[in-house]
C-alpha positions in Angstrom: 59.2 85.9 112.7 62.7 85.2 114.0 64.3 82.0 112.7 66.2 79.5 114.9 69.5 80.7 113.5 68.5 84.4 114.3 67.8 83.4 117.9 71.0 81.4 118.2 72.9 84.3 116.7 71.3 86.7 119.2 72.2 84.3 122.1 75.8 84.0 120.8 76.1 87.8 120.7 74.9 88.1 124.3 77.3 85.4 125.4 80.1 86.9 123.4 79.8 90.4 124.9 79.6 88.7 128.3 82.9 87.1 127.5 84.3 90.5 126.5 83.1 92.1 129.7 84.8 89.3 131.8 88.1 90.0 130.0 87.7 93.7 130.4 87.3 93.6 134.2 90.3 91.4 134.3 89.4 88.1 135.9 92.6 86.6 134.7 94.7 89.7 135.1 96.7 91.0 138.1 97.9 94.1 136.3 97.8 97.2 138.5 95.9 99.5 136.2 96.4 102.6 138.3 100.0 102.7 137.2 98.8 103.3 133.6 96.1 105.8 134.5 96.4 109.5 133.7 94.5 111.1 136.6 94.0 114.5 135.0 93.3 115.3 131.4 95.2 118.6 131.9 94.7 121.0 129.1 93.7 118.8 126.3 91.3 120.2 123.8 87.9 118.6 124.6 87.1 118.4 120.9 90.4 116.6 120.3 89.8 114.2 123.2 86.3 113.4 121.8 87.8 112.8 118.3 90.4 110.4 119.7 87.8 108.6 121.9 85.6 108.1 118.8 88.5 106.7 116.8 89.4 104.3 119.7 85.8 103.2 120.0 85.4 102.5 116.3 88.7 100.6 116.2 87.6 98.6 119.3 84.2 97.7 117.7 86.0 96.6 114.5 88.3 94.3 116.5 85.4 92.8 118.5 83.3 92.3 115.4 86.2 90.5 113.6 86.8 88.4 116.7 83.1 87.5 117.0 83.1 86.1 113.4 86.4 84.3 114.1 85.0 82.6 117.2 81.7 81.7 115.6 83.4 80.2 112.7 85.8 78.2 114.9 83.1 76.8 117.2 80.8 75.9 114.3 83.6 73.7 112.9 84.9 72.3 116.3 82.1 70.8 118.3 84.4 69.7 121.2 85.5 73.3 121.7 82.0 74.6 121.3 80.8 72.2 124.1 83.5 73.4 126.5 82.8 77.0 125.7 79.1 76.5 126.2 79.7 74.9 129.6 82.0 77.7 130.6 79.6 80.4 129.7 76.8 78.6 131.5 79.0 78.3 134.6 79.8 81.9 134.5 76.2 83.1 134.1 75.2 80.9 137.1 78.0 82.0 139.4 79.0 85.5 138.1 78.0 87.1 141.4 80.9 85.3 143.1 83.3 87.5 141.2 82.1 90.5 143.2 81.5 88.5 146.4 83.4 89.7 149.5 84.0 86.1 150.4 87.5 85.5 149.2 87.1 81.7 149.1 84.2 82.1 146.6 86.3 84.2 144.4 89.1 81.7 144.4 86.7 78.8 143.7 85.2 80.7 140.8 88.6 81.5 139.3 89.8 77.9 139.8 86.8 76.5 137.8 87.2 79.3 135.2 90.8 78.3 134.8 89.9 74.7 134.2 87.6 75.6 131.4 90.3 77.8 129.8 92.8 75.0 130.1 90.4 72.6 128.4 90.0 75.1 125.5 93.7 75.7 125.3 94.4 72.0 125.1 91.9 71.7 122.1 93.7 74.6 120.5 97.1 73.0 121.1 96.0 69.8 119.5 94.9 71.7 116.4 98.2 73.5 116.2 96.8 76.9 117.3 98.1 79.3 119.9 96.4 79.5 123.3 95.3 83.1 122.6 93.8 82.2 119.2 90.3 83.0 120.4 91.2 86.2 122.3 90.7 89.7 121.0 94.1 91.2 120.1 93.8 94.6 121.7 96.5 97.2 121.0 96.5 98.2 124.7 96.5 95.5 127.3 95.7 97.9 130.1 92.4 99.4 129.0 91.5 96.8 126.3 91.4 99.7 123.7 88.6 101.5 125.6 91.0 104.5 126.1 89.7 104.9 129.7 90.8 103.5 133.1 89.0 104.3 136.3 87.2 107.3 134.7 90.4 108.9 133.3 92.4 108.7 130.1 94.7 105.6 129.6 98.2 106.3 128.4 97.3 104.8 125.0 94.7 107.6 124.5 97.1 110.3 125.8 99.7 109.1 123.3 97.2 109.4 120.4 96.1 112.8 121.6 99.7 114.0 121.6 100.3 112.6 118.2 97.2 114.3 116.8 98.2 117.6 118.4 101.7 117.4 116.8 100.1 116.5 113.4 97.8 119.5 113.6 100.7 121.7 114.6 102.5 120.3 111.5 99.6 121.2 109.3 99.3 124.7 110.7 103.1 125.2 110.4 103.1 124.0 106.8 100.7 126.8 106.0 103.4 129.2 107.2 106.2 127.4 105.3 107.6 126.1 108.6 109.1 122.5 108.6 108.2 121.2 112.0 109.8 117.7 111.8 113.4 119.1 112.0 112.7 121.5 114.8 113.5 120.6 118.4 115.8 121.8 121.2 118.2 119.1 120.2 118.5 120.3 116.7 119.2 123.9 117.8 122.9 124.7 117.4 124.9 127.6 118.8 127.7 127.1 116.3 126.1 129.4 113.8 126.3 132.4 116.2 129.5 134.5 116.0 131.8 134.9 119.0 133.3 138.3 118.2 130.7 140.4 120.0 129.5 137.8 122.4 126.5 136.9 120.3 127.0 133.2 121.0 127.1 133.9 124.8 123.9 135.9 124.6 122.1 133.2 122.6 123.4 130.5 124.9 121.5 132.4 127.7 118.4 132.7 125.5 118.6 129.0 124.6 118.9 128.0 128.2 116.0 130.2 129.2 113.8 128.7 126.6 114.6 125.1 127.7 113.9 126.0 131.3 110.7 127.8 130.3 109.4 124.6 128.5 110.5 122.3 131.3 108.7 124.4 134.0 105.8 125.5 131.9 102.3 125.8 133.5 99.4 128.1 133.0 101.0 130.8 135.2 104.1 131.0 133.1 105.1 134.4 131.8 104.3 135.6 128.3 107.4 136.2 126.1 108.3 138.3 123.1 111.2 137.2 120.9 112.7 140.2 119.1 115.4 140.1 116.4 116.2 140.1 112.8 115.2 137.3 110.4 116.9 134.0 110.6 118.1 134.1 114.2 116.2 131.1 115.6 113.0 132.8 117.0 110.7 130.4 115.2 112.9 127.4 116.0 112.9 128.0 119.7 109.2 129.0 120.0 108.1 125.8 118.2 110.6 123.7 120.3 108.9 125.1 123.4 105.4 124.3 122.0 106.3 120.7 121.1 107.7 120.2 124.6 104.7 121.5 126.4 102.3 119.4 124.2 104.2 116.3 125.2 103.7 117.3 128.8 100.0 117.3 128.3 99.2 121.0 127.6 97.6 122.2 124.4 99.0 124.8 122.2 98.7 126.5 118.9 101.3 128.0 116.5 100.1 130.5 114.0 101.7 133.4 112.1 100.3 136.8 112.5 99.3 137.2 108.8 97.4 133.9 109.0 95.6 135.0 112.1 94.2 138.0 110.3 93.4 135.8 107.2 91.6 133.1 109.2 89.6 135.7 111.3 88.6 137.5 108.1 87.5 134.2 106.5 85.6 133.3 109.6 83.9 136.7 109.8 83.0 137.2 106.1 83.0 133.7 104.6 82.5 131.3 107.5 85.6 129.3 106.7 88.9 128.7 108.6 92.2 127.7 107.1 93.4 126.3 110.4 92.4 123.4 112.6 91.4 125.8 115.3 88.9 128.7 115.5 89.2 132.1 117.2 88.0 130.8 120.6 90.7 128.2 120.7 93.3 130.8 119.7 92.3 132.9 122.7 91.7 130.0 125.0 94.6 127.4 124.4 97.2 126.9 127.1 100.0 128.4 125.0 99.6 130.5 121.8 102.6 131.3 119.6 102.2 134.2 117.2 105.0 134.2 114.7 105.9 137.1 112.4 104.1 139.8 114.4 104.1 142.9 112.2 104.3 141.1 108.9 100.5 141.1 108.4 99.0 143.8 106.1 98.9 147.0 108.1 95.2 148.1 108.4 92.7 149.0 111.1 91.2 145.5 110.7 94.4 143.6 111.1 95.5 145.8 114.1 92.2 145.2 115.7 92.4 141.5 115.2 95.9 141.2 116.7 95.1 143.6 119.6 91.8 141.7 120.5 93.5 138.3 120.5 96.5 139.4 122.6 94.4 141.4 125.0 91.9 138.5 125.5 94.8 136.2 126.5 96.2 138.8 128.8 92.8 139.2 130.5 92.6 135.4 130.9 96.1 135.3 132.3 97.2 132.8 129.6 100.8 132.7 128.4 101.6 133.8 124.8 104.8 133.9 122.9 105.2 136.6 120.3 107.9 136.6 117.6 108.8 139.7 115.7 111.4 141.3 113.5 110.3 144.7 114.7 111.9 146.6 117.6 109.7 148.7 119.9 110.0 151.9 117.9 109.0 150.1 114.7 106.1 148.5 116.6 104.9 151.9 117.7 104.7 152.9 114.1 102.8 149.7 113.0 100.4 149.4 115.9 98.5 151.8 118.1 99.9 152.8 121.5 97.4 150.6 123.3 98.7 147.3 121.9 102.4 148.3 122.3 101.7 149.3 125.9 100.0 145.9 126.6 103.0 144.1 125.2 105.6 146.1 127.1 103.7 145.7 130.4 102.9 142.0 130.1 105.6 140.3 128.0 109.2 139.4 129.0 111.5 140.4 126.1 114.2 138.1 124.8 116.6 139.7 122.3 118.0 137.4 119.5 121.3 138.5 118.0 123.8 137.3 115.4 123.8 136.7 111.6 121.1 135.1 109.5 121.4 131.3 110.2 119.6 130.4 107.1 122.2 132.1 105.0 125.0 130.6 107.0 123.7 127.1 106.5 123.6 127.7 102.7 127.2 128.9 102.7 
């Protein structure tokens, strides 16, 4: 049998969530929410979106539970405030339909009375030396009240968290390939390390400009690229700079080295494990895939088949891919079958990287 305290607690919970709902629909707010609404979720990974939405939901629940306890404790110790709050909630429950009434005068009347109750509570708080928002939930986002959604779409706060998580996953995957992501960007790319004698710097200035334009204008119809050149000429730096830029624009992308592709596919196939935050379907289906160190994987029929199937699947889906390799076409013909090389020549725009090893130059 329920005790009186259980019943009162249940009633208080009902009143409390009614109060939350009123704040959520914005009785007291004139903010134009549409300005903070992301109408399209673009290419975000659905699993990643779901993960972020769960995190936001759990954080919102925690804030509301903490605020519930705070309000209950306050009203239990302050009978004058509890009386005002009770009258306010009773008024709201009796006249709530007026909030949605087409009669503008009724809406104004409702809000005027609501404001009076709020002012009475604020005065009590002031006398006790407390701020006027003491009883309010302190949401991180004032536009969606930490729901992550506005008008059926993602709020900017959720988009920001998705981008952050995408970059963190990219960091994790790059770390597996000994690539330090934090220092990589278009801004940190310097042409000063390229010699001027044989116009290497001029050539690389053109490559650099092309990559920045590619990132700026990127969409799902963008060309696939292959970066060709010796070790240490900036291929990885520019490919990851592109990837970071398009992720910030709202597309999803994956960086992976060719040896790790083979390794993760082998583990998935024979062990059922993956060393990366993505599986094969996401490698073949992401908006932009960057395959670094093509040709550095152990040369075998299995590895060739894995690389060919992945590249071919993305070509068939018309999805852009960036390949990075130290091998020139004749060397690729030796490492891979004619079918793969033909697919690359026919579907990828080639960018040649020239100069001396930047890594060595930085050490010197």
